[in-house]
C-alpha positions in Angstrom: 161.5 116.8 208.8 164.2 119.3 207.0 163.6 122.5 205.7 163.4 121.2 201.8 160.7 118.7 202.9 158.6 121.5 204.8 158.9 123.5 201.7 158.0 121.0 199.2 155.2 120.0 201.4 153.8 123.4 201.5 154.1 124.0 197.9 152.5 120.7 197.4 149.4 121.7 199.6 149.2 124.8 197.4 149.3 123.4 194.1 146.5 121.3 195.2 144.3 123.9 196.6 145.2 126.1 193.5 143.8 123.4 191.1 140.8 122.9 193.4 140.1 126.3 193.3 140.6 127.3 189.6 139.9 124.1 188.1 143.2 123.8 186.0 145.4 121.1 185.4 147.9 119.5 187.9 151.0 120.3 185.3 149.4 123.8 185.6 149.1 124.3 189.0 152.8 122.9 189.8 154.3 125.4 187.1 152.2 128.3 188.9 153.6 127.4 192.7 157.0 126.9 191.0 157.1 130.2 188.8 157.2 128.3 185.4 155.3 129.6 182.3 153.0 126.8 180.7 152.5 127.9 177.0 149.1 128.2 175.4 147.5 125.0 173.7 147.2 125.7 170.1 143.9 125.1 168.7 144.3 122.9 165.5 142.6 124.4 162.3 139.5 122.5 161.2 140.1 120.1 158.3 138.6 121.1 154.8 136.0 119.3 153.8 136.7 117.5 150.4 133.9 117.1 147.8 132.8 113.4 147.4 133.2 112.1 144.3 130.3 109.8 143.0 131.8 106.4 142.0 129.5 103.9 139.5 130.6 100.9 140.2 130.0 97.7 137.7 128.2 94.9 139.4 130.0 91.7 138.7 129.0 88.5 139.8 131.7 86.5 141.6 131.5 82.4 141.2 130.4 80.8 144.7 133.5 79.9 146.4 133.8 76.1 147.8 132.7 75.0 150.6 135.5 73.5 152.7 134.4 71.1 155.7 136.4 71.5 158.4 136.8 68.5 160.9 135.3 69.3 164.4 137.6 68.7 167.1 136.7 67.4 170.6 138.0 68.3 174.1 140.6 65.6 173.8 142.0 67.0 170.4 142.3 70.5 172.1 144.1 69.0 175.2 146.6 67.4 173.1 147.0 70.3 170.8 147.4 72.6 173.3 149.1 70.6 176.6 146.0 71.1 178.7 147.1 70.5 182.4 144.9 68.6 184.9 142.8 70.5 187.3 144.9 71.7 190.3 146.6 74.8 191.6 148.1 77.4 189.2 150.6 80.4 189.9 149.6 83.6 187.4 152.7 85.7 186.1 152.2 88.2 189.4 152.7 85.8 191.7 148.9 85.1 193.0 147.7 81.5 193.4 144.4 80.1 192.1 142.6 77.1 191.7 141.9 75.5 187.9 138.9 73.0 187.7 138.9 72.8 184.1 140.8 69.7 182.6 140.4 70.9 179.0 141.8 74.3 179.4 145.3 75.1 178.6 147.4 77.2 180.7 149.5 78.3 177.8 146.7 80.2 175.7 143.3 80.4 174.2 141.6 77.1 173.3 141.2 77.9 169.8 144.9 79.2 169.3 147.9 80.7 171.6 148.0 84.1 171.6 151.3 85.5 172.8 152.2 89.2 173.9 154.6 91.3 171.7 158.4 90.9 172.1 158.9 94.4 173.3 156.2 94.1 175.9 157.5 90.9 177.3 160.9 92.7 177.8 159.2 95.6 179.5 157.1 93.4 181.3 160.2 91.8 182.7 161.8 95.3 183.8 158.5 96.4 185.3 158.3 93.0 187.5 162.3 93.7 188.6 161.5 97.5 189.8 157.8 96.3 191.5 160.0 93.5 193.4 161.9 96.3 194.8 158.8 98.0 195.6 159.8 100.9 193.0 156.5 101.8 191.8 157.3 105.2 190.7 160.2 104.4 188.4 158.0 101.4 186.9 155.3 103.7 186.0 158.0 106.1 184.6 159.3 103.3 182.8 155.6 102.7 181.2 155.4 106.2 180.3 158.7 106.5 178.8 157.9 103.3 176.4 154.4 104.6 175.3 156.3 108.4 174.7 153.8 110.2 176.6 155.5 113.4 177.4 153.0 114.7 179.9 153.1 111.5 182.1 156.8 111.5 182.1 156.8 115.0 183.4 154.2 114.5 185.7 156.0 111.2 187.2 159.4 113.0 187.4 157.6 115.7 189.5 156.2 113.1 191.8 159.6 111.3 192.0 161.2 114.6 193.1 158.5 115.6 195.8 158.6 111.8 197.1 162.2 112.3 197.5 161.9 115.8 199.3 159.3 114.1 201.6 161.2 111.4 202.6 157.9 109.0 201.8 154.9 108.9 199.5 152.0 110.8 200.9 148.1 109.7 200.2 147.6 113.0 198.0 150.7 112.0 195.6 149.9 108.2 195.7 146.4 109.3 194.1 147.8 111.3 191.7 150.6 108.5 190.5 147.5 106.2 190.1 145.6 108.4 188.2 149.0 108.7 186.0 149.1 104.9 185.6 145.3 104.4 184.6 145.7 106.9 182.0 148.6 105.0 180.7 146.9 101.7 180.7 144.0 103.1 178.7 146.7 104.2 176.0 148.6 100.9 176.0 145.3 99.1 175.7 144.3 101.3 172.8 147.7 101.1 171.1 148.6 97.2 171.7 145.7 95.6 172.5 144.0 93.0 175.3 146.8 90.4 175.1 149.8 92.8 175.9 147.4 95.1 178.2 147.2 92.1 180.5 150.9 91.2 180.0 151.7 94.6 181.4 148.7 94.7 183.9 150.2 91.4 185.6 153.8 93.0 185.8 152.6 95.5 188.3 
């Protein structure tokens, strides 16, 4: 182990110990060890309460809408519409193999309509797959952080990557920190883009 690696390892241990002792954030712990100043978080002023105006609305009776009778689709209709495959082995986007035993389910989407991810999410998913295929999980999480424009996650991942380079490998404690950053980013992704885009990115890792 080189002198730089030993120094990085000692600083990492000190940062973890300082964080456990004081309860500060990981960012503040690193700043304390490396001698950097962290600006105080400004408190937002409480929003002013607006006076609620009473609005008197006149009740207007609307004509009853005409009832539209929809044709009931059978399983055969669904299969023809969504090109359902026969029961058998399937391969997921992440490369896992599973067995599908329902003949009336389409692998292209939901039974009542095909739901696809957004083009930007599909492009991001392809880039992440290429990185994870090379076992470059750090860069893939950094790429997700940049896509979501999370400054805090970007800074933390850059620190993780630098420390991993200094060590020459990924320590368990550092890997746990990286996993926490990944979970936080995935929660943010789901809240911004929804379930379909969330699963698309999740299957890319």
